[in-house]
N, C-alpha and C positions, 0 to 999 in steps of 0.2 A: 600711543602705542605706535613704537616701532614700525620702519612701512610693512609688509611683509611678512610681519612674527602672526606666529598662530596664539590666539589667547586659548592658554586651558586653563582652570583655577585650577587653584594646590589640591585642593577636593578632591574633585575630578581625577587627577592625575593617574591613582594607579590607572584607574578601567578608562582612562582614554590617551595613554600614551600620545606621544607625538607622530610617530609611527614606528614598525616593527622590526626599522632596521637596527638594526642592537649596536653596528657598528656607527652611522650617523652620527656626525656633526649638533649637535643639537649645546643650541647658547640659549641660554635663562636667566631675565631681567622683573623683576619687579619694583616699586615706588620705594624699596626701601633701604630694601638690599637682605634681610632676612628672609623670607619668604623662598627666596631660586636658591634660598642656601638651601633650604627644603627641600625642599623639588630637587636637587643636584642630586642629593642624596636619596632618595622619591630615588630617582632614572637607575644613579648607581644602582643601589638595592637591585632592584630588578633587573644588573645586567644591560644596562649604558656603556656603553667601554668611553665614549667620546665626550663626555657634557662638563661643561665650561660654563661657569654660573659667573654675568657680566655682573650682577650688584644691583643695584639699585641703577631705574631709567635714570638718574638725574646723570648719570653722569657720560649719555649719548650723549653725541655735539651732535646725530645731526639734524636733519629732518623730524619732527611728528606728525602725527593724521590725530587728526580731535575724534572722537565719536560719534 
């Protein structure tokens, strides 16, 4: 995972959003990009206004942390 990222499975996102601040910048990503698109849509439908879909983690150029 990307360092400092918070892992919230898509199935738990509605019940466990990353913050109560609906205007906070939230960047979502997943392995390939399809779940991140669904996560963004879920958050936008919940009223979050600053959600960016980074897509697949393969696009990340920086260091990664292993579990």
